Backbone as CSV, one residue per row, in Angstrom:
resi,resn,N_x,N_y,N_z,CA_x,CA_y,CA_z,C_x,C_y,C_z
1,MET,53.685,60.753,9.086,52.220,60.249,9.762,51.653,59.219,8.509
2,SER,50.856,58.567,8.898,50.061,58.048,7.651,48.641,58.782,7.153
3,PRO,48.533,58.610,6.101,47.328,59.619,5.874,46.015,59.099,6.760
4,ALA,46.128,57.972,7.052,44.658,57.623,8.249,44.863,58.485,9.529
5,GLY,46.358,58.765,9.960,46.641,59.503,11.099,46.371,61.197,10.839
6,ILE,46.687,61.159,9.431,46.420,62.690,9.229,45.172,63.295,9.244
7,ALA,44.488,62.176,8.686,42.885,62.376,8.853,42.132,62.270,10.047
8,ILE,42.794,61.506,10.981,42.009,61.384,12.225,42.473,62.928,13.016
9,THR,43.978,62.996,12.847,44.198,64.618,13.548,43.312,65.647,12.853
10,ILE,43.361,65.666,11.656,42.526,66.829,11.335,40.924,66.677,11.935
11,ALA,40.519,65.421,12.009,39.296,65.662,12.299,38.728,65.819,13.862
12,ALA,39.979,65.232,14.914,40.029,66.009,16.072,40.206,67.279,16.299
13,CYS,40.767,68.052,15.256,41.011,69.364,15.391,39.904,69.842,15.077
14,ILE,39.274,69.558,14.095,37.878,70.212,13.870,36.949,70.063,14.899
15,GLY,36.578,68.829,15.093,35.952,68.411,16.595,36.057,69.422,17.644
16,ALA,37.235,69.585,18.022,37.812,70.527,19.277,37.376,71.753,18.937
17,ALA,37.539,72.145,17.690,37.167,73.681,17.287,35.723,73.948,17.503
18,ALA,34.969,72.948,16.706,33.436,72.853,16.880,32.875,73.015,18.419
19,ALA,33.739,72.185,18.979,33.258,72.244,20.576,33.433,73.538,21.412
20,ILE,34.560,74.200,21.059,35.044,75.561,21.561,33.792,76.601,21.163
21,VAL,33.474,76.515,19.932,32.445,77.455,19.139,31.066,77.328,19.777
22,PHE,30.995,76.005,19.910,29.570,76.022,20.693,29.584,76.497,22.334
23,PHE,30.575,75.882,22.902,30.991,76.523,24.314,30.508,77.635,24.458
24,CYS,31.668,78.725,23.620,31.367,79.679,23.490,29.689,80.821,23.290
25,TRP,29.368,80.145,22.354,27.890,80.272,21.723,26.974,80.120,22.846
26,TYR,27.243,79.158,23.765,26.168,78.643,24.590,26.296,79.458,26.028
27,SER,27.578,80.078,26.252,27.885,80.730,27.463,27.579,82.309,26.910
28,ASN,27.489,82.585,25.940,27.043,84.122,25.543,25.499,84.371,24.973
29,SER,24.948,83.310,24.443,23.631,83.579,23.985,22.567,82.492,24.270
30,LYS,22.844,81.484,24.759,21.756,80.743,25.503,21.125,80.844,26.783
31,LEU,20.141,81.498,26.533,19.400,82.212,27.680,18.775,81.227,29.004
32,GLY,19.524,81.868,29.873,19.198,80.666,31.487,17.996,81.605,32.142
33,VAL,17.064,80.828,32.729,16.176,81.495,34.176,16.581,80.891,35.582
34,SER,16.557,81.942,36.162,16.591,81.603,37.640,15.663,81.909,38.363
35,LYS,14.875,81.050,39.198,14.137,81.083,39.591,14.045,81.458,41.432
36,TYR,13.340,82.379,41.919,13.417,82.302,43.317,12.251,82.765,43.960
37,GLU,11.916,82.585,45.323,10.669,82.494,45.985,10.931,83.349,47.250
38,ILE,10.473,84.593,47.415,10.700,84.990,48.620,9.475,85.157,49.350
39,ASP,9.314,85.045,50.685,7.996,85.198,51.679,8.212,86.262,52.296
40,SER,6.857,87.021,52.764,7.250,87.973,53.470,5.500,88.465,54.206
41,SER,5.663,88.598,55.282,4.103,88.836,56.060,3.900,90.202,55.436
42,LYS,4.697,91.156,55.009,4.290,92.234,54.301,3.513,92.274,52.869
43,ILE,3.795,91.081,52.551,3.029,90.821,51.182,1.894,90.462,51.120
44,THR,0.766,91.234,50.807,-0.644,91.107,50.887,-1.144,90.271,49.168
45,LEU,-0.437,90.953,48.467,-0.887,90.293,47.036,0.344,89.450,46.331
46,PRO,0.482,88.287,46.285,1.019,87.640,45.577,1.390,88.142,44.132
47,PHE,2.877,88.301,43.872,2.924,88.687,42.222,4.240,88.194,41.796
48,ARG,4.583,87.885,40.417,5.833,87.433,39.915,6.433,88.605,39.235
49,ILE,7.666,88.542,39.601,8.743,89.600,39.082,9.633,88.983,38.023
50,VAL,9.846,89.510,36.750,10.846,89.182,35.890,11.879,90.010,35.986
51,GLN,12.916,89.920,36.420,14.180,90.953,36.392,15.072,90.880,35.075
52,LEU,15.145,91.680,34.463,16.189,91.544,33.223,17.512,92.930,33.580
53,SER,18.629,92.642,33.066,19.765,93.705,33.426,20.939,93.795,32.121
54,ASP,21.478,94.791,32.244,22.596,94.489,31.467,22.611,94.065,30.128
55,LEU,21.608,94.433,29.427,21.315,94.019,27.797,22.919,94.525,26.974
56,HIS,23.263,95.717,27.267,24.308,95.996,26.947,24.461,96.287,24.927
57,ALA,22.708,96.585,24.451,22.452,96.615,23.298,22.589,95.154,22.445
58,LYS,22.746,94.308,23.259,22.724,92.638,22.904,21.386,92.452,22.108
59,ARG,21.043,92.012,20.941,20.035,91.069,20.310,20.018,89.400,20.600
60,PHE,18.912,89.135,20.883,18.845,87.538,20.970,17.836,87.286,19.911
61,GLY,18.349,87.118,18.854,17.598,86.823,17.577,16.872,88.199,16.830
62,LYS,16.355,88.233,15.937,15.561,89.310,15.118,14.726,90.185,16.031
63,LYS,15.275,91.321,16.469,14.349,92.220,17.450,14.161,91.566,18.686
64,ASN,15.276,90.900,19.233,14.962,90.188,20.441,14.228,89.187,20.550
65,CYS,13.474,88.692,19.536,12.447,87.555,19.461,12.670,86.535,20.660
66,ARG,13.899,86.293,20.982,14.104,84.957,21.754,13.875,85.229,23.410
67,LEU,14.425,86.559,23.532,14.164,87.060,24.974,12.743,87.624,25.073
68,VAL,11.981,88.036,24.229,10.915,88.549,24.148,9.757,87.186,24.610
69,LYS,10.390,85.960,23.667,9.303,84.634,24.040,9.708,84.166,25.268
70,THR,10.815,84.209,25.822,11.056,83.594,27.082,10.348,84.449,28.336
71,VAL,10.292,85.835,28.017,9.782,86.542,29.057,8.371,86.316,28.790
72,VAL,7.500,86.349,27.881,6.058,86.186,27.565,5.910,84.594,28.335
73,LYS,6.628,83.761,28.157,6.189,82.374,28.950,6.240,82.109,30.320
74,LEU,6.904,83.385,30.713,7.031,83.519,32.300,5.816,84.247,32.975
75,LYS,5.283,84.593,32.275,3.810,85.394,32.622,4.352,86.149,33.777
76,PRO,4.957,87.597,33.495,5.534,88.347,34.581,3.957,89.158,34.969
77,ASP,3.900,89.189,36.271,3.032,90.602,36.782,3.611,91.989,36.764
78,ILE,4.861,92.188,36.823,5.511,93.138,36.353,7.136,92.940,35.864
79,ILE,7.729,93.747,34.914,9.143,93.538,34.415,10.220,94.659,35.027
80,VAL,10.974,94.171,35.368,12.184,95.382,35.800,13.387,95.247,35.323
81,PHE,14.050,96.586,35.019,15.241,96.193,34.197,16.437,97.121,35.157
82,THR,17.286,96.524,35.438,18.124,96.937,36.307,19.342,97.866,35.904
83,GLY,19.413,98.314,34.822,20.457,99.353,34.460,21.310,98.525,33.429
84,ASP,22.014,99.439,32.073,22.739,99.176,31.392,22.080,98.439,30.406
85,ILE,20.957,99.034,29.776,20.129,98.854,28.522,20.960,98.779,27.359
86,ILE,21.631,100.069,27.357,22.746,100.517,26.233,24.324,99.948,26.421
87,HIS,25.113,100.480,25.519,26.541,100.297,26.096,27.179,101.494,25.253
88,LEU,27.867,101.921,25.911,28.381,103.466,25.862,29.526,103.416,25.025
89,TYR,30.542,102.567,25.051,31.790,102.501,24.176,31.787,101.621,23.246
90,ARG,30.715,101.377,22.823,30.510,100.913,21.258,29.465,101.934,20.557
91,LYS,28.786,100.881,19.392,27.491,101.905,19.193,26.519,101.845,20.574
92,PRO,25.763,103.131,21.217,25.179,102.837,22.198,23.875,101.790,22.162
93,GLY,23.423,101.491,20.902,22.436,100.770,20.588,21.034,100.865,21.046
94,GLU,20.844,102.344,20.665,19.233,102.895,21.135,18.274,101.833,20.571
95,ASP,18.407,101.522,19.416,17.468,100.762,18.840,16.952,99.304,19.262
96,ALA,18.240,98.770,19.878,17.863,97.290,20.241,17.226,97.578,21.697
97,ALA,17.234,98.822,22.403,16.925,98.923,23.875,15.561,99.272,23.267
98,ILE,14.895,100.309,22.344,13.649,100.690,22.112,12.899,99.277,21.724
99,GLU,13.561,98.805,20.852,12.499,97.397,20.553,12.178,96.514,21.567
100,LEU,13.283,96.598,22.320,12.606,95.564,23.457,11.495,95.876,24.396
101,VAL,11.895,97.195,24.763,10.868,98.062,25.597,9.596,97.906,24.849
102,GLU,9.525,98.435,23.831,8.391,98.649,22.983,7.411,97.223,23.277
103,GLN,8.097,95.984,22.988,7.404,94.496,23.009,7.211,94.351,24.359
104,LEU,7.918,94.388,25.039,7.896,94.005,26.857,7.018,94.947,27.544
105,ALA,6.596,96.071,27.201,5.852,96.948,27.732,4.435,96.443,27.460
106,LYS,3.972,95.952,26.455,2.876,95.368,26.079,2.516,94.197,26.742
107,VAL,3.670,93.168,27.233,3.299,92.105,28.226,2.931,92.549,29.711
108,ALA,3.579,93.254,30.337,3.591,93.825,31.761,4.105,95.090,31.882
109,PRO,3.764,95.662,33.080,4.474,97.296,33.301,5.844,97.229,33.140
110,PHE,6.533,98.029,32.802,7.853,97.388,32.305,8.831,98.711,33.367
111,TYR,9.293,98.484,34.251,10.074,99.592,35.213,11.511,99.494,34.603
112,TYR,12.278,100.616,34.709,13.519,100.783,34.287,14.324,101.843,35.121
113,VAL,15.411,101.472,35.638,16.350,102.047,36.232,17.712,102.222,35.661
114,SER,18.337,103.371,35.691,19.813,103.732,34.826,20.794,102.544,35.598
115,GLY,21.929,102.572,34.743,23.004,102.136,35.044,24.091,102.867,34.431
116,ASN,25.528,102.707,34.949,26.466,103.092,34.693,26.628,103.589,33.216
117,HIS,26.532,102.873,32.364,26.426,103.487,31.094,25.550,104.444,30.650
118,GLU,24.321,104.385,30.957,23.225,105.337,30.711,24.004,106.634,31.568
119,MET,24.075,106.446,32.889,25.026,107.840,33.656,25.652,108.421,33.091
120,ARG,26.837,107.805,32.239,27.651,108.484,31.253,27.303,108.939,29.843
121,TYR,26.290,108.649,29.645,25.840,108.776,28.239,25.285,110.158,27.963
122,LYS,25.819,110.978,27.014,25.515,112.259,27.105,24.296,112.695,26.521
123,ASN,23.604,111.886,25.815,22.259,111.868,25.108,21.275,111.200,26.358
124,TYR,21.657,111.038,27.313,20.564,110.023,28.308,19.403,110.890,28.296
125,ARG,19.518,111.988,29.008,18.205,112.984,28.852,16.869,112.292,27.924
126,GLU,17.570,112.907,26.473,16.895,112.483,25.458,16.479,110.961,25.291
127,PHE,17.335,110.131,25.486,17.062,108.514,25.350,16.330,108.123,26.559
128,SER,16.114,108.494,28.060,15.237,108.045,28.788,13.889,108.541,27.966
129,LYS,13.687,109.925,27.494,12.126,109.892,26.932,11.972,109.213,26.058
130,LYS,12.910,108.603,25.415,12.359,107.617,24.313,12.008,106.265,24.872
131,LEU,12.672,105.852,25.985,12.606,104.743,26.663,10.810,104.970,27.604
132,ALA,10.592,106.236,28.034,9.101,106.293,28.039,8.262,106.519,27.156
133,ASP,8.537,106.935,26.032,7.489,106.746,24.944,7.679,105.467,24.424
134,ALA,8.858,104.358,24.465,8.209,103.159,24.019,7.385,102.378,25.111
135,GLY,7.168,102.783,26.540,6.550,102.032,27.550,6.852,102.030,28.660
136,ALA,8.123,102.440,28.803,8.932,102.083,29.904,8.434,103.284,31.378
137,ILE,8.565,102.849,32.524,7.887,103.541,33.459,9.502,103.899,34.000
138,VAL,10.072,105.014,33.878,11.624,105.236,34.294,11.438,106.057,35.345
139,LEU,12.484,105.070,36.318,12.105,105.618,37.951,13.560,106.061,38.009
140,GLU,13.560,107.172,38.230,14.962,108.061,38.520,14.931,108.925,39.912
141,ASN,15.062,107.818,40.728,15.097,108.445,42.184,13.788,108.723,42.601
142,GLU,12.775,107.963,42.459,11.394,108.051,42.903,10.891,106.606,43.092
143,TYR,9.628,106.614,43.417,8.920,105.301,43.703,7.652,105.203,43.108
144,VAL,7.071,104.179,42.992,5.665,104.232,42.727,4.963,102.883,43.247
145,MET,3.592,102.691,43.555,3.302,101.582,44.290,2.839,100.564,43.558
146,THR,3.060,99.688,43.402,2.614,98.322,42.574,2.088,97.180,43.610
147,HIS,1.035,96.383,43.236,0.744,95.043,43.784,0.853,95.233,45.449
148,GLY,0.354,96.691,45.886,0.855,96.855,47.526,2.156,96.844,48.116
149,VAL,2.891,97.462,47.190,4.149,97.055,47.359,4.964,98.721,46.802
150,ALA,6.171,99.155,47.885,6.557,99.995,47.178,7.922,100.006,46.124
151,LEU,7.823,100.363,45.144,8.773,100.084,44.189,9.683,101.260,43.604
152,VAL,11.138,101.320,44.164,11.808,102.368,44.147,12.918,102.426,43.067
153,GLY,13.336,103.278,42.219,14.316,103.310,41.748,15.618,104.365,41.789
154,LEU,16.791,103.982,41.984,17.801,104.792,42.632,18.442,105.080,41.521
155,GLY,18.891,105.880,40.865,19.524,106.569,39.646,20.914,106.040,39.872
156,CYS,21.873,105.649,38.812,23.039,105.183,38.888,24.005,106.280,39.381
157,ALA,23.632,107.506,39.147,24.412,108.467,39.678,24.147,108.773,41.006
158,HIS,23.282,108.240,41.725,23.190,108.529,43.404,23.413,107.651,43.801
159,LEU,24.285,106.524,43.835,24.412,105.215,44.464,25.185,105.491,45.653
160,LYS,26.345,106.476,45.623,27.192,106.683,46.638,27.053,107.879,47.599
161,ASN,25.779,108.511,47.297,25.480,109.835,48.382,24.180,109.270,48.920
162,ASN,23.532,110.308,49.597,22.510,110.271,50.236,21.128,110.203,50.092
163,LYS,21.451,110.094,48.321,19.894,110.247,47.897,18.916,109.150,48.467
164,ILE,19.505,108.109,48.463,18.835,106.747,49.018,17.908,107.022,49.893
165,PHE,18.601,107.486,51.307,17.647,107.620,52.238,16.591,109.021,52.273
166,GLU,16.703,109.842,51.242,15.760,110.756,50.716,14.912,110.111,49.959
167,ILE,15.024,109.538,49.233,13.630,109.035,48.253,13.039,107.530,49.114
168,THR,13.537,106.952,50.126,12.976,106.055,50.340,11.810,106.141,51.254
169,PRO,10.543,105.546,50.987,9.400,105.661,51.753,9.399,105.367,53.258
170,ASP,8.586,106.179,53.933,8.709,106.006,55.277,7.614,105.498,55.772
171,PHE,6.748,104.957,54.898,5.704,104.086,55.550,5.728,102.843,55.843
172,ASP,5.060,102.067,56.750,5.456,100.562,56.671,4.611,99.758,55.786
173,THR,5.652,99.409,54.730,5.049,98.491,53.322,6.409,97.728,53.124
174,TYR,6.272,96.753,52.392,7.167,96.037,51.454,7.848,97.057,50.593
175,LYS,9.100,97.143,50.757,9.877,97.924,49.825,11.004,97.119,49.134
176,ILE,10.948,97.510,47.693,11.544,96.795,46.595,12.585,98.090,46.075
177,LEU,13.613,97.892,46.209,14.927,98.766,45.213,15.477,98.164,44.040
178,LEU,15.505,98.960,43.339,15.971,98.712,42.187,17.427,99.883,41.812
179,ALA,18.365,99.264,42.126,19.824,99.768,42.187,20.792,99.072,41.133
180,HIS,21.321,99.482,40.184,22.362,99.053,39.349,23.344,98.161,39.895
181,GLU,24.187,98.915,40.977,25.359,98.013,41.295,25.145,97.363,42.854
182,PRO,25.727,95.988,42.566,25.090,95.078,44.209,26.234,95.623,45.383
183,GLN,27.236,96.028,45.031,28.249,96.062,46.303,28.131,97.222,47.739
184,PHE,26.824,97.886,46.882,26.272,98.760,48.274,25.325,98.270,48.949
185,LEU,25.498,97.061,48.992,24.342,95.902,50.015,24.000,96.882,51.181
186,ARG,25.241,96.911,51.949,25.248,97.636,53.409,24.615,98.747,53.256
187,ARG,24.260,99.823,52.417,24.077,100.853,52.435,22.158,100.544,52.150
188,TYR,21.917,99.954,51.141,20.585,99.374,50.643,19.741,98.676,51.967
189,ALA,20.670,98.109,52.960,20.072,97.445,54.018,19.772,98.654,55.321
190,ARG,20.817,99.569,55.105,20.623,100.324,56.218,19.233,101.321,55.870
191,ALA,19.142,101.760,54.454,17.856,102.289,54.231,16.500,101.640,54.647
192,GLY,16.844,100.291,54.790,15.517,99.495,55.061,14.724,99.015,54.194
193,TYR,15.636,98.565,53.055,14.636,97.994,51.805,14.575,96.135,52.157
194,ASP,13.460,95.582,51.924,12.874,94.169,52.027,13.960,93.311,50.921
195,LEU,13.802,94.062,49.543,14.065,93.477,48.746,15.153,94.172,47.638
196,VAL,16.265,94.040,47.101,17.003,94.607,46.397,17.646,93.975,45.218
197,LEU,17.020,94.803,43.662,17.495,93.940,42.692,18.490,94.567,42.109
198,SER,19.546,93.963,41.451,20.560,94.871,40.980,21.060,93.512,40.001
199,GLY,22.310,94.390,38.979,23.073,93.839,38.293,24.603,94.047,37.977
200,HIS,25.025,94.603,37.157,26.282,95.094,36.898,27.485,94.104,36.950
201,ALA,27.468,93.343,37.793,28.655,92.382,37.881,28.728,91.219,36.731
202,HIS,27.552,91.258,36.273,28.023,90.271,34.724,28.400,89.012,35.271
203,GLY,27.875,88.440,36.529,28.234,87.187,36.837,29.851,87.006,37.417
204,GLY,30.349,87.957,37.283,31.915,87.726,37.384,32.724,87.554,36.161
205,GLN,31.881,87.692,35.142,32.347,87.533,33.861,32.870,85.749,33.295
206,TRP,33.808,85.605,33.681,34.335,84.338,33.744,33.763,83.410,35.071
207,ARG,33.187,82.513,35.035,32.880,81.410,36.145,33.571,80.354,36.476
208,PHE,33.849,79.837,37.604,35.060,78.700,37.914,33.800,77.677,37.651
209,PRO,33.932,76.405,36.838,33.138,75.449,36.979,32.807,74.750,38.339
210,PHE,31.446,74.060,38.682,30.888,73.621,39.443,31.003,74.436,40.587
211,THR,31.266,76.000,40.740,31.242,76.704,41.924,30.327,77.759,41.591
212,ASP,30.155,78.812,42.741,29.375,80.072,42.285,30.172,81.253,41.962
213,GLN,31.262,81.047,41.612,32.496,82.137,42.021,32.832,82.523,40.486
214,GLY,32.658,83.915,40.483,32.959,84.877,39.283,34.530,85.296,39.438
215,VAL,35.040,85.815,38.363,36.654,86.075,38.138,36.908,87.322,38.652
216,TYR,35.876,88.263,37.969,36.122,89.726,38.489,34.639,90.492,38.044
217,ALA,34.568,91.479,39.072,33.270,92.419,38.912,33.733,93.714,38.993
218,PRO,33.158,94.688,38.349,33.969,96.149,38.381,33.129,96.505,39.833
219,GLY,33.974,97.508,40.416,33.655,97.767,41.768,33.973,97.259,42.647
220,GLN,34.573,95.419,42.460,34.524,94.690,43.771,35.873,93.954,43.233
221,GLY,36.080,93.941,42.160,37.857,93.452,41.637,37.779,92.058,41.369
222,LEU,38.673,91.455,41.683,38.948,89.831,41.474,38.247,89.115,42.654
223,LEU,37.678,88.010,42.250,37.089,87.083,42.742,35.985,87.916,43.977
224,PRO,34.729,88.558,43.074,33.974,89.104,43.938,33.133,88.565,44.415
225,GLU,32.603,88.978,45.717,31.255,88.460,46.587,30.254,88.075,46.013
226,LEU,29.861,89.471,45.159,28.445,89.689,44.857,28.288,89.873,43.733
227,THR,27.850,88.683,42.559,28.048,88.787,41.196,26.835,87.956,41.081
228,SER,25.683,87.068,41.694,24.833,86.542,41.061,24.260,85.916,42.292
229,GLY,22.738,85.633,41.905,21.941,84.687,43.197,21.527,85.576,43.953
230,GLU,20.775,84.917,45.218,20.316,85.577,46.122,21.393,85.849,47.455
231,HIS,21.373,86.861,48.028,22.064,87.472,49.353,21.408,87.963,50.494
232,ILE,21.637,87.558,51.641,20.702,88.226,52.685,21.487,88.897,53.793
233,LEU,21.259,90.241,54.028,21.818,91.004,54.887,20.696,91.495,56.001
234,GLY,20.886,91.114,57.344,19.604,91.140,58.144,18.562,90.565,57.458
235,SER,17.310,91.969,57.621,16.078,91.373,56.991,16.106,91.958,55.246
236,THR,17.374,92.231,55.014,16.975,92.658,53.218,17.648,91.427,52.840
237,HIS,16.829,91.286,51.577,17.266,90.101,50.603,17.531,90.992,49.222
238,MET,19.127,90.360,48.761,19.363,91.103,47.732,19.394,89.879,46.121
239,VAL,18.848,90.363,45.232,18.910,89.285,44.487,19.443,90.191,43.041
240,ILE,20.929,89.173,42.882,21.873,89.716,41.566,21.217,89.192,40.361
241,SER,21.350,89.532,39.169,21.249,89.345,38.069,22.463,89.036,37.305
242,ARG,22.669,87.861,36.622,24.453,88.174,35.786,24.033,88.747,34.460
243,GLY,22.709,89.366,34.048,22.888,90.169,32.838,22.741,89.267,31.673
244,LEU,22.587,90.292,30.479,22.823,89.354,29.194,23.555,89.785,28.441
245,GLY,24.210,90.713,28.236,25.160,91.101,27.511,26.254,91.281,27.812
246,ASN,27.307,91.784,27.538,28.538,92.012,27.597,29.233,93.271,27.494
247,SER,30.240,93.923,28.626,30.395,95.217,28.470,31.803,95.478,27.762
248,GLU,33.189,95.937,28.571,34.100,95.750,27.611,34.743,94.902,27.186
249,PHE,34.837,93.532,28.107,35.215,92.407,27.711,34.034,91.655,27.039
250,PRO,34.478,91.230,25.830,33.160,90.644,24.969,32.922,89.310,25.111
251,LEU,33.496,88.720,26.115,33.022,86.886,26.038,32.675,86.702,27.745
252,ARG,31.770,85.955,27.777,31.364,85.094,28.603,31.894,83.608,28.941
253,ILE,32.537,83.520,30.064,32.784,81.491,29.750,32.158,81.262,31.254
254,ASN,31.279,79.990,31.079,30.621,79.069,32.030,29.592,80.233,32.385
255,ASN,28.908,81.112,31.845,28.248,82.455,32.379,27.036,82.783,31.668
256,ARG,25.956,81.684,31.494,25.054,82.299,30.455,24.399,83.449,31.096
257,PRO,23.661,84.206,29.929,22.818,85.185,29.791,21.922,84.903,30.933
258,GLU,21.253,85.851,31.403,20.277,85.243,32.710,19.030,86.000,32.226
259,VAL,17.911,85.466,32.497,16.544,86.345,33.111,15.934,85.465,34.240
260,VAL,15.878,86.672,35.531,15.444,86.167,36.988,14.246,86.101,37.217
261,VAL,13.311,85.404,37.871,12.197,85.268,38.246,11.975,85.472,39.689
262,ILE,11.220,86.097,40.154,10.948,86.621,41.505,9.426,86.462,41.903
263,ASP,9.298,84.896,42.613,7.769,85.119,43.132,7.747,85.762,44.777
264,LEU,6.978,86.609,44.711,6.817,86.973,45.984,5.551,86.628,46.845
265,LYS,5.583,85.995,47.958,4.406,85.447,48.511,4.004,86.033,49.737
266,HIS,2.944,85.782,50.307,2.645,86.205,51.811,3.413,84.518,52.670
267,GLY,3.906,85.133,53.589,4.603,84.091,54.622,4.756,84.771,55.774
268,ASP,5.243,84.405,56.842,5.423,84.673,58.109,7.049,85.469,58.613
269,LYS,7.671,85.330,57.493,8.893,85.650,57.520,8.719,87.546,57.643
């Protein structure tokens, strides 16, 4: 091969490597925002929810400054976090979680429910107190009233038992459930929730181009159905966040970290 041919080959290899590095960075660190609008006759006071999920101790810039800036721009009325703010199998990352909560609790009321990584964390009881001290409203099998709706948090340890039916408010109001894992949608619908916010599936981790199909999700296996976006079962809407960080598998492909925005408005539905 001539010197010119060698130079071209080297340049092409460097360009390809740079493109791969950029694509991996983009898929794992470039925040995306997904917006949904849901109407209901039960909504008397329109408001905006920003949903975050599955941080897994990741930082988007120093002290998560890029993530905080993104949320601030969205002007939420409340912020909800649907589990796995820490990471169990590496360093849990309590510092990254607390930093984020301290900042976002100043932006809007910050509601948190546990995920499977917190459920298995031996120091979770102490950690949940730290979250509360940082400004989080920890919902562990309980509910609060906000903006005229009931906001319920189902702890991850109770997704498979009857706790959901025990804690669901029995009065007629719009009900929102924070529950980490989406694959129990039928149970959530049976309990009478109008809106369910979940995470856990990480968007299927790797997503096929030009489709909404992920490759794998825990609890659902290969080619899972419930990994992102809005799903409707009867009168129950579910919105699934693709999450922010990574769990055991450290790489997302074609699956950007996601901030979810939901505008709830009064309507005829």
